[in-house]
N, C-alpha and C positions, 0 to 999 in steps of 0.2 A: 244119664246124668249122674255124676259122681257126688256122693254125700260125704266122703271121707274128710275133706277139708272142714265141713261143718262140724262133724263129730270131734274132730281134733280140737278145734276152737272151743267147743262146748266143754271138753274135758279140761282144757287149759284154763278156762274161766272158773271151773269148779275147784281147781287146785290153787288159784291165785286169791290171795287175801290182801285187800288194800287196807292199810291202817294209816290214817292221816297222822302227821307228825304232831306231837303235843309239845307246847312250849316247856322248857325246863322250868321247874319250880324254883322260886327264890330259896337261896341257901342249900343248893344241891349238895348232897353228902360228898365229902372229899375223901372218905374212907375207902381204901382199896383192899382187895382180896386177890390172892393168887389162885388161879384155877388151871387145871391141866386138861387138855383135850385128849380123850382116849379113843376116838374114832380113827377111821382110815381117810386118806385124802385130805381135802381142805374143807373148811366149814365157815361160813359167814352167818353171824347171828346178830340181831338188834336187841340191845339191852331192854328188858322190859321196863325198867325204871328210868334209866338215863336216856334211852333212845339212841345211844351210841352204837355204832356198828363194830363189832369185834371180828377179826379174822384169825382162825386157827388152822394149823396144818400139821402134818407129821414132822416137818422140819422145824416148826416153831409152835409146839403144842402148849406152851405155858405163856400166860398172859396175866398181868395185873389188871383187874376190871373193878368197876364200881361194886362195892360190897352188896348193895341192894340187887344188882343184876346177877351177881354170883349166886344168890339164894335161889333164883329161878333156874339157873343153868345146873346147879348141883342136884336138882330133883330129877334131872334126866340121867340116863346111863352113859352119856357121851362125855361127861366132865367129872372130875374129882377135885376136892380141895387139896392144895399142896401144903404139906406139914412141915 
């Protein structure tokens, strides 16, 4: 009896994090900030504040995103503020 499928599913569940969508607060900040993706390939990230999904890639590394989302992304080494 093979158990590889069970182990694979267990690993997949350990890596998966489900976050229920939160309703946008009234008066959502409209301030935007330019950020540049410094990684390789493509990257999808959900904004911590706005819950908006942003797509970055090597072909389109720069995006204007909600300033509050930018704060969290800039703490990583994958993004930098555009000056």
